[in-house]
C-alpha atoms as a printed R data frame, in Angstrom:
    type eleno elety resid chain resno       x       y       z
1   ATOM     1    CA   MET     A     1 -33.589   9.909 -19.371
2   ATOM     2    CA   LEU     A     2 -31.226  12.807 -18.689
3   ATOM     3    CA   THR     A     3 -30.158  12.793 -15.027
4   ATOM     4    CA   LYS     A     4 -27.910  15.071 -13.004
5   ATOM     5    CA   THR     A     5 -26.234  13.491  -9.989
6   ATOM     6    CA   ASP     A     6 -23.164  13.614  -7.776
7   ATOM     7    CA   GLY     A     7 -20.809  10.668  -8.022
8   ATOM     8    CA   ILE     A     8 -17.628   9.068  -6.689
9   ATOM     9    CA   VAL     A     9 -15.346   7.443  -9.263
10  ATOM    10    CA   LEU     A    10 -14.322   3.935  -8.220
11  ATOM    11    CA   HIS     A    11 -12.807   2.206 -11.241
12  ATOM    12    CA   THR     A    12 -11.951   2.770 -14.888
13  ATOM    13    CA   LEU     A    13 -11.188   0.378 -17.707
14  ATOM    14    CA   LYS     A    14  -9.696   1.221 -21.098
15  ATOM    15    CA   TYR     A    15 -12.145   0.735 -23.958
16  ATOM    16    CA   GLY     A    16 -10.914   0.776 -27.530
17  ATOM    17    CA   GLU     A    17  -8.155   3.150 -28.553
18  ATOM    18    CA   THR     A    18  -9.375   6.346 -26.901
19  ATOM    19    CA   SER     A    19 -12.300   5.631 -24.580
20  ATOM    20    CA   ILE     A    20 -12.857   4.304 -21.055
21  ATOM    21    CA   ILE     A    21 -15.588   2.612 -19.080
22  ATOM    22    CA   ALA     A    22 -15.984   4.270 -15.676
23  ATOM    23    CA   ARG     A    23 -17.666   2.673 -12.673
24  ATOM    24    CA   ILE     A    24 -19.132   5.464 -10.559
25  ATOM    25    CA   PHE     A    25 -21.167   5.294  -7.355
26  ATOM    26    CA   THR     A    26 -23.838   7.950  -7.772
27  ATOM    27    CA   ARG     A    27 -26.181   9.574  -5.307
28  ATOM    28    CA   GLU     A    28 -29.286   9.323  -7.502
29  ATOM    29    CA   ALA     A    29 -28.764   6.002  -9.266
30  ATOM    30    CA   GLY     A    30 -26.378   3.961  -7.134
31  ATOM    31    CA   MET     A    31 -23.551   2.121  -8.874
32  ATOM    32    CA   GLN     A    32 -23.465   2.784 -12.609
33  ATOM    33    CA   SER     A    33 -21.173   2.146 -15.576
34  ATOM    34    CA   TYR     A    34 -20.478   4.904 -18.092
35  ATOM    35    CA   LEU     A    35 -18.889   4.784 -21.518
36  ATOM    36    CA   VAL     A    36 -16.774   7.910 -21.913
37  ATOM    37    CA   ARG     A    37 -15.802   8.231 -25.560
38  ATOM    38    CA   GLY     A    38 -12.574   9.861 -26.684
39  ATOM    39    CA   VAL     A    39 -11.426  10.836 -23.196
40  ATOM    40    CA   ARG     A    40  -7.910   9.513 -23.866
41  ATOM    41    CA   LYS     A    41  -7.480  11.674 -26.967
42  ATOM    42    CA   PRO     A    42  -5.220  14.739 -26.707
43  ATOM    43    CA   GLY     A    43  -7.406  17.808 -26.328
44  ATOM    44    CA   SER     A    44 -10.495  15.847 -25.292
45  ATOM    45    CA   ARG     A    45 -13.333  18.018 -23.993
46  ATOM    46    CA   ILE     A    46 -13.646  15.711 -20.959
47  ATOM    47    CA   LYS     A    47 -10.380  15.429 -19.027
48  ATOM    48    CA   GLN     A    48  -9.163  11.993 -17.973
49  ATOM    49    CA   MET     A    49  -7.995  13.297 -14.586
50  ATOM    50    CA   LEU     A    50 -11.668  13.581 -13.602
51  ATOM    51    CA   PHE     A    51 -11.688   9.787 -13.394
52  ATOM    52    CA   SER     A    52  -8.887   9.357 -10.853
53  ATOM    53    CA   PRO     A    53  -9.708   6.934  -7.999
54  ATOM    54    CA   LEU     A    54 -12.255   8.439  -5.578
55  ATOM    55    CA   SER     A    55 -12.671  11.674  -7.549
56  ATOM    56    CA   MET     A    56 -15.899  13.395  -6.524
57  ATOM    57    CA   VAL     A    57 -17.756  14.605  -9.589
58  ATOM    58    CA   SER     A    58 -21.019  16.113 -10.774
59  ATOM    59    CA   ILE     A    59 -22.483  14.222 -13.720
60  ATOM    60    CA   THR     A    60 -25.175  14.892 -16.277
61  ATOM    61    CA   ALA     A    61 -25.821  11.606 -18.083
62  ATOM    62    CA   TYR     A    62 -28.326   9.722 -20.186
63  ATOM    63    CA   HIS     A    63 -29.514   6.857 -17.995
64  ATOM    64    CA   LYS     A    64 -31.235   3.967 -19.696
65  ATOM    65    CA   ASN     A    65 -34.145   2.206 -18.031
66  ATOM    66    CA   ARG     A    66 -32.140  -1.003 -18.052
67  ATOM    67    CA   GLU     A    67 -28.693  -2.047 -16.906
68  ATOM    68    CA   GLY     A    68 -25.775  -1.405 -19.211
69  ATOM    69    CA   LEU     A    69 -23.451   1.363 -20.269
70  ATOM    70    CA   HIS     A    70 -24.732   4.911 -19.956
71  ATOM    71    CA   ASN     A    71 -23.434   7.990 -21.737
72  ATOM    72    CA   ILE     A    72 -22.074  11.052 -19.949
73  ATOM    73    CA   ARG     A    73 -23.115  14.379 -21.396
74  ATOM    74    CA   GLU     A    74 -21.271  16.600 -18.902
75  ATOM    75    CA   ILE     A    75 -18.952  15.979 -15.967
76  ATOM    76    CA   ASP     A    76 -17.345  18.473 -13.609
77  ATOM    77    CA   VAL     A    77 -15.331  18.420 -10.388
78  ATOM    78    CA   LEU     A    78 -17.594  18.348  -7.341
79  ATOM    79    CA   LYS     A    79 -14.828  18.550  -4.734
80  ATOM    80    CA   THR     A    80 -11.212  19.564  -5.354
81  ATOM    81    CA   TYR     A    81  -8.792  17.630  -3.172
82  ATOM    82    CA   ASN     A    82  -5.890  19.565  -1.658
83  ATOM    83    CA   SER     A    83  -3.662  16.680  -0.585
84  ATOM    84    CA   ILE     A    84  -4.865  13.289  -1.883
85  ATOM    85    CA   PRO     A    85  -3.401  13.705  -5.409
86  ATOM    86    CA   PHE     A    86  -0.060  14.972  -4.076
87  ATOM    87    CA   ASP     A    87   0.581  12.861  -0.960
88  ATOM    88    CA   ILE     A    88   1.874   9.385  -1.877
89  ATOM    89    CA   ALA     A    89   0.373   7.812   1.259
90  ATOM    90    CA   LYS     A    90  -3.077   9.297   0.607
91  ATOM    91    CA   THR     A    91  -2.908   8.537  -3.126
92  ATOM    92    CA   SER     A    92  -2.075   4.897  -2.369
93  ATOM    93    CA   MET     A    93  -4.892   4.766   0.173
94  ATOM    94    CA   ALA     A    94  -7.345   6.186  -2.365
95  ATOM    95    CA   ILE     A    95  -6.406   3.447  -4.835
96  ATOM    96    CA   PHE     A    96  -6.795   0.794  -2.122
97  ATOM    97    CA   LEU     A    97 -10.171   2.087  -0.906
98  ATOM    98    CA   SER     A    98 -11.488   2.427  -4.452
99  ATOM    99    CA   GLU     A    99 -10.630  -1.236  -5.069
100 ATOM   100    CA   ILE     A   100 -12.514  -2.329  -1.941
101 ATOM   101    CA   LEU     A   101 -15.490  -0.099  -2.707
102 ATOM   102    CA   SER     A   102 -15.663  -1.243  -6.340
103 ATOM   103    CA   TYR     A   103 -16.519  -4.736  -5.184
104 ATOM   104    CA   ALA     A   104 -18.432  -3.910  -2.009
105 ATOM   105    CA   LEU     A   105 -20.788  -1.559  -3.896
106 ATOM   106    CA   ARG     A   106 -20.957  -3.508  -7.159
107 ATOM   107    CA   ASN     A   107 -24.737  -3.991  -6.957
108 ATOM   108    CA   GLN     A   108 -25.506  -1.041  -4.690
109 ATOM   109    CA   GLU     A   109 -28.676   0.914  -5.417
110 ATOM   110    CA   SER     A   110 -29.191   4.554  -4.483
111 ATOM   111    CA   ASN     A   111 -28.421   5.127  -0.799
112 ATOM   112    CA   ASN     A   112 -27.981   8.734   0.288
113 ATOM   113    CA   THR     A   113 -26.778   7.816   3.787
114 ATOM   114    CA   LEU     A   114 -24.047   5.549   2.426
115 ATOM   115    CA   PHE     A   115 -23.074   8.076  -0.247
116 ATOM   116    CA   ASP     A   116 -22.758  10.860   2.332
117 ATOM   117    CA   PHE     A   117 -20.668   8.662   4.629
118 ATOM   118    CA   ILE     A   118 -18.183   7.886   1.857
119 ATOM   119    CA   ALA     A   119 -18.077  11.483   0.600
120 ATOM   120    CA   ASP     A   120 -17.580  12.906   4.106
121 ATOM   121    CA   SER     A   121 -14.865  10.299   4.767
122 ATOM   122    CA   LEU     A   122 -12.950  11.327   1.653
123 ATOM   123    CA   ILE     A   123 -13.090  14.979   2.663
124 ATOM   124    CA   LEU     A   124 -11.683  13.943   6.059
125 ATOM   125    CA   LEU     A   125  -8.899  11.904   4.456
126 ATOM   126    CA   ASP     A   126  -7.963  14.918   2.371
127 ATOM   127    CA   SER     A   127  -7.790  17.185   5.428
128 ATOM   128    CA   ILE     A   128  -6.135  15.101   8.170
129 ATOM   129    CA   GLU     A   129  -2.424  15.376   8.890
130 ATOM   130    CA   GLU     A   130  -2.041  12.816  11.687
131 ATOM   131    CA   GLY     A   131  -3.004   9.160  11.732
132 ATOM   132    CA   VAL     A   132  -3.199   8.687   7.962
133 ATOM   133    CA   ALA     A   133  -1.694   5.199   8.340
134 ATOM   134    CA   ASN     A   134  -4.707   4.150  10.458
135 ATOM   135    CA   PHE     A   135  -7.441   5.863   8.461
136 ATOM   136    CA   HIS     A   136  -8.297   2.982   6.129
137 ATOM   137    CA   LEU     A   137  -8.721   0.583   9.057
138 ATOM   138    CA   VAL     A   138 -11.173   2.870  10.846
139 ATOM   139    CA   PHE     A   139 -12.991   3.547   7.574
140 ATOM   140    CA   LEU     A   140 -13.389  -0.137   6.664
141 ATOM   141    CA   ILE     A   141 -14.746  -1.077  10.075
142 ATOM   142    CA   LYS     A   142 -17.266   1.770   9.991
143 ATOM   143    CA   LEU     A   143 -18.176   1.043   6.360
144 ATOM   144    CA   SER     A   144 -19.148  -2.502   7.347
145 ATOM   145    CA   SER     A   145 -22.062  -1.042   9.322
146 ATOM   146    CA   TYR     A   146 -23.533   0.407   6.115
147 ATOM   147    CA   LEU     A   147 -23.001  -2.886   4.283
148 ATOM   148    CA   GLY     A   148 -24.875  -4.948   6.852
149 ATOM   149    CA   PHE     A   149 -22.136  -6.688   8.856
150 ATOM   150    CA   ARG     A   150 -21.281  -4.289  11.645
151 ATOM   151    CA   PRO     A   151 -19.167  -5.855  14.434
152 ATOM   152    CA   ARG     A   152 -21.216  -6.503  17.535
153 ATOM   153    CA   GLU     A   153 -20.297  -4.190  20.413
154 ATOM   154    CA   ASN     A   154 -19.800  -6.890  23.045
155 ATOM   155    CA   PHE     A   155 -16.071  -6.549  23.733
156 ATOM   156    CA   GLY     A   156 -15.074  -6.885  27.386
157 ATOM   157    CA   GLY     A   157 -15.158  -9.270  30.336
158 ATOM   158    CA   LYS     A   158 -14.382 -12.698  28.942
159 ATOM   159    CA   ASN     A   159 -15.276 -11.712  25.380
160 ATOM   160    CA   LEU     A   160 -11.785 -10.773  24.208
161 ATOM   161    CA   TYR     A   161 -11.476 -12.588  20.868
162 ATOM   162    CA   PHE     A   162 -13.126 -11.302  17.697
163 ATOM   163    CA   ASN     A   163 -14.694 -13.931  15.434
164 ATOM   164    CA   LEU     A   164 -14.519 -12.682  11.842
165 ATOM   165    CA   GLN     A   165 -17.178 -15.028  10.526
166 ATOM   166    CA   GLU     A   166 -19.717 -14.390  13.274
167 ATOM   167    CA   GLY     A   167 -18.938 -10.692  13.748
168 ATOM   168    CA   TYR     A   168 -18.772 -10.732  17.535
169 ATOM   169    CA   TYR     A   169 -16.285 -11.106  20.395
170 ATOM   170    CA   GLN     A   170 -16.204 -14.493  22.081
171 ATOM   171    CA   ASP     A   171 -14.709 -15.924  25.271
172 ATOM   172    CA   ARG     A   172 -12.199 -18.304  23.683
173 ATOM   173    CA   PHE     A   173  -9.404 -18.078  21.132
174 ATOM   174    CA   ASP     A   174 -10.071 -20.418  18.221
175 ATOM   175    CA   ARG     A   175  -6.736 -21.024  16.569
176 ATOM   176    CA   THR     A   176  -8.122 -20.476  13.099
177 ATOM   177    CA   GLU     A   177  -7.826 -17.818  10.426
178 ATOM   178    CA   HIS     A   178 -11.256 -16.525  11.447
179 ATOM   179    CA   CYS     A   179 -10.403 -15.530  15.021
180 ATOM   180    CA   LEU     A   180  -8.266 -12.607  16.190
181 ATOM   181    CA   ASP     A   181  -6.027 -13.049  19.205
182 ATOM   182    CA   GLU     A   182  -6.529 -10.897  22.287
183 ATOM   183    CA   GLU     A   183  -4.147  -8.105  21.240
184 ATOM   184    CA   LEU     A   184  -5.517  -7.743  17.705
185 ATOM   185    CA   SER     A   185  -9.086  -7.960  19.015
186 ATOM   186    CA   SER     A   186  -8.389  -5.124  21.445
187 ATOM   187    CA   ILE     A   187  -6.957  -2.927  18.672
188 ATOM   188    CA   PHE     A   188  -9.869  -3.816  16.386
189 ATOM   189    CA   HIS     A   189 -12.324  -2.801  19.119
190 ATOM   190    CA   THR     A   190 -10.500   0.501  19.703
191 ATOM   191    CA   LEU     A   191 -10.544   1.301  15.984
192 ATOM   192    CA   ALA     A   192 -14.253   0.481  15.804
193 ATOM   193    CA   THR     A   193 -15.004   3.025  18.532
194 ATOM   194    CA   LEU     A   194 -12.727   5.804  17.242
195 ATOM   195    CA   PRO     A   195 -14.259   8.851  15.532
196 ATOM   196    CA   LEU     A   196 -13.210   8.794  11.898
197 ATOM   197    CA   ASP     A   197 -11.562  12.196  12.249
198 ATOM   198    CA   MET     A   198  -9.241  10.958  15.036
199 ATOM   199    CA   PRO     A   199  -7.244   8.063  13.519
200 ATOM   200    CA   GLY     A   200  -4.073   9.463  15.060
201 ATOM   201    CA   SER     A   201  -5.291   8.968  18.620
202 ATOM   202    CA   ILE     A   202  -4.039   5.359  18.595
203 ATOM   203    CA   THR     A   203  -0.483   4.155  17.946
204 ATOM   204    CA   ILE     A   204  -0.174   0.784  16.204
205 ATOM   205    CA   GLN     A   205   3.094  -1.024  15.495
206 ATOM   206    CA   LYS     A   206   3.740  -1.524  11.788
207 ATOM   207    CA   GLU     A   207   3.588  -5.309  11.942
208 ATOM   208    CA   LYS     A   208   0.346  -5.229  13.924
209 ATOM   209    CA   ARG     A   209  -1.168  -2.727  11.466
210 ATOM   210    CA   ARG     A   210  -0.153  -4.936   8.560
211 ATOM   211    CA   GLU     A   211  -1.638  -8.046  10.183
212 ATOM   212    CA   LEU     A   212  -4.804  -6.186  11.150
213 ATOM   213    CA   LEU     A   213  -5.278  -4.986   7.570
214 ATOM   214    CA   ILE     A   214  -4.987  -8.561   6.301
215 ATOM   215    CA   ARG     A   215  -7.535  -9.726   8.863
216 ATOM   216    CA   THR     A   216  -9.915  -6.830   8.190
217 ATOM   217    CA   ILE     A   217  -9.892  -7.761   4.498
218 ATOM   218    CA   ALA     A   218 -10.564 -11.350   5.617
219 ATOM   219    CA   TYR     A   219 -13.544  -9.999   7.586
220 ATOM   220    CA   TYR     A   220 -14.884  -8.528   4.346
221 ATOM   221    CA   ASN     A   221 -14.225 -11.821   2.575
222 ATOM   222    CA   CYS     A   222 -16.352 -13.605   5.158
223 ATOM   223    CA   HIS     A   223 -19.328 -11.342   4.497
224 ATOM   224    CA   LEU     A   224 -19.010 -10.384   0.814
225 ATOM   225    CA   ALA     A   225 -19.212 -13.582  -1.197
226 ATOM   226    CA   GLY     A   226 -16.682 -13.998  -3.967
227 ATOM   227    CA   MET     A   227 -14.584 -10.968  -3.097
228 ATOM   228    CA   PRO     A   228 -11.380 -11.111  -5.174
229 ATOM   229    CA   GLU     A   229  -7.820 -10.566  -3.988
230 ATOM   230    CA   VAL     A   230  -7.162  -6.912  -3.128
231 ATOM   231    CA   LYS     A   231  -4.149  -6.259  -5.342
232 ATOM   232    CA   SER     A   232  -3.388  -2.753  -4.050
233 ATOM   233    CA   ARG     A   233  -2.889  -3.950  -0.450
234 ATOM   234    CA   SER     A   234   0.790  -4.735  -0.963
235 ATOM   235    CA   VAL     A   235   1.449  -1.273  -2.400
236 ATOM   236    CA   LEU     A   236  -0.241   0.361   0.575
237 ATOM   237    CA   GLU     A   237   1.772  -1.726   3.017
238 ATOM   238    CA   THR     A   238   5.023  -0.780   1.260
239 ATOM   239    CA   VAL     A   239   4.194   2.925   1.451
240 ATOM   240    CA   PHE     A   240   3.546   2.801   5.199
241 ATOM   241    CA   GLU     A   241   6.672   0.766   5.876
């Protein structure tokens, strides 16, 4: 069946000498895999740059009634980014977020609310000038709500320590890898309550940001079974240091 849909490119894999397999989260069909033939040939009708991490595209494709590789008939730019491809910090963040999303959405069916959240977030990332170094942390915490493991909003009083496994703040500090100390828990809570377009309204020391990123990924590990190592994390940390 020929379908037209918006999509967000999450991952590509070389296939043969000149082709790629692209994993794209689409509005109409959820996560899908597409075989794009000849895209790596010089002079290809379809340009490979369309498949950069987190590119927003409009696709016309033949979707089979079963799982497998689909064929793209036409693909065009849906949104042209002004800064993400040219700003090393934003480019690195796009690669990092695409790696997280590739796993988190691996079996995701069509979900317009989730698609709009991600698309709107990418437009924000492209436009902001302050707080870029905090953006991914705010995004990941807010994304967890759409994935079904939103942190409980019970911070305060004696509940000052965030439990990654349980997803709530508790009244004691368990000295384990699954519990944030009071300072990190406070920052985590602040990030969770920040509007996504205001990541610059909080100042976080580099070491604390690095540790919080590691623990936020651990939070995802607790709730997304089998999540692999996030290889792009070290690159992102180097850029912001």
